[in-house]
C-alpha positions as MATLAB code, in Angstrom:
seq = 'MPATDQFYTHAPNLASPAVGAFSIVPHDTNEVSQVTRALRIGTSDGTLSVIMADGSALVIPVAAMEILPFRVKKVMAATTVDVWGLI';
ca = [
       7.498  -33.439  -30.698;
       8.086  -36.440  -28.387;
       5.255  -37.882  -26.321;
       4.952  -36.557  -22.781;
       5.079  -39.185  -20.038;
       3.530  -37.745  -16.894;
       4.130  -41.006  -15.028;
       7.871  -41.455  -15.629;
       8.590  -40.928  -11.917;
       6.190  -43.677  -10.814;
       7.877  -46.938   -9.859;
       6.599  -49.866  -11.928;
       4.759  -52.516   -9.922;
       2.202  -55.233  -10.568;
      -0.701  -52.826   -9.985;
       0.526  -50.279  -12.530;
      -0.058  -50.433  -16.293;
       2.362  -52.354  -18.466;
       5.112  -50.276  -20.075;
       5.973  -52.736  -22.855;
       4.804  -55.866  -24.650;
       6.185  -58.638  -26.842;
       4.808  -61.564  -28.800;
       5.569  -65.003  -27.367;
       6.241  -68.078  -29.467;
       5.434  -71.113  -27.291;
       8.396  -73.476  -26.969;
       9.284  -76.287  -24.563;
      12.915  -75.267  -23.997;
      13.237  -71.555  -24.835;
      12.399  -69.074  -22.108;
      10.744  -65.743  -22.873;
      13.055  -62.744  -23.298;
      11.849  -61.240  -19.999;
       9.809  -62.572  -17.102;
       6.359  -61.099  -17.677;
       4.229  -58.872  -15.472;
       1.119  -60.267  -17.181;
      -0.018  -62.234  -20.227;
      -2.486  -61.146  -22.905;
      -4.394  -63.916  -24.681;
      -5.251  -63.555  -28.398;
      -8.614  -63.730  -30.140;
      -9.527  -67.355  -29.440;
     -10.240  -69.522  -26.396;
      -7.879  -72.379  -25.666;
      -5.283  -73.728  -23.266;
      -2.320  -71.956  -21.715;
       0.634  -74.002  -20.476;
       3.353  -72.050  -18.667;
       6.267  -72.266  -16.300;
       5.838  -69.556  -13.685;
       8.693  -67.332  -12.496;
       9.191  -69.584   -9.456;
       9.489  -72.695  -11.660;
       6.045  -74.161  -10.998;
       3.998  -75.445  -13.952;
       0.453  -74.367  -14.727;
      -1.994  -75.532  -17.416;
      -5.356  -73.747  -17.548;
      -8.179  -72.994  -19.972;
      -8.184  -69.341  -21.068;
     -10.655  -67.059  -22.804;
     -10.043  -64.818  -25.784;
      -8.742  -61.333  -24.956;
      -8.064  -62.281  -21.322;
      -5.302  -60.523  -19.374;
      -3.712  -62.708  -16.721;
      -1.487  -61.235  -13.986;
       1.033  -64.070  -14.350;
       4.797  -63.713  -13.999;
       6.060  -66.433  -16.337;
       9.445  -67.407  -17.702;
       8.306  -69.974  -20.277;
       5.205  -70.573  -22.404;
       5.081  -74.233  -23.348;
       4.403  -75.641  -26.837;
       1.144  -77.244  -25.600;
      -0.341  -73.710  -25.521;
      -3.137  -73.436  -28.110;
      -3.664  -69.644  -28.099;
      -1.703  -66.589  -29.214;
       0.064  -64.991  -26.241;
       1.756  -61.645  -25.608;
       3.935  -60.858  -22.638;
       3.322  -57.572  -20.854;
       6.142  -55.937  -18.901;
];
C-alpha cells in the first residue's frame, strides 16, 4: 500500500518541510543539481563555502548537524564538512 501524503495540496515554501534531499560533493566549478531550500551539515564542525542563489559568496563556520535555510547553487571545494541539499 503506498504512503498517504495528507499535505500534497500544500504549496511548498521556505517555511514548509523539505520534500527531498541529495548529497552534495563540493566543487569549484560544478553547480548543485537543484538550487537548495536549505543545507544539512554532517557530523562534524567545519567551514562551509558556498555561492548563494543570487551569486554572492559566503564562507562561514558551521556546527555538526546544523540545518541552514540557505538557497545555494554551488558548494565550493574549500568546504570541510559533509553537506546535503534539502529541496
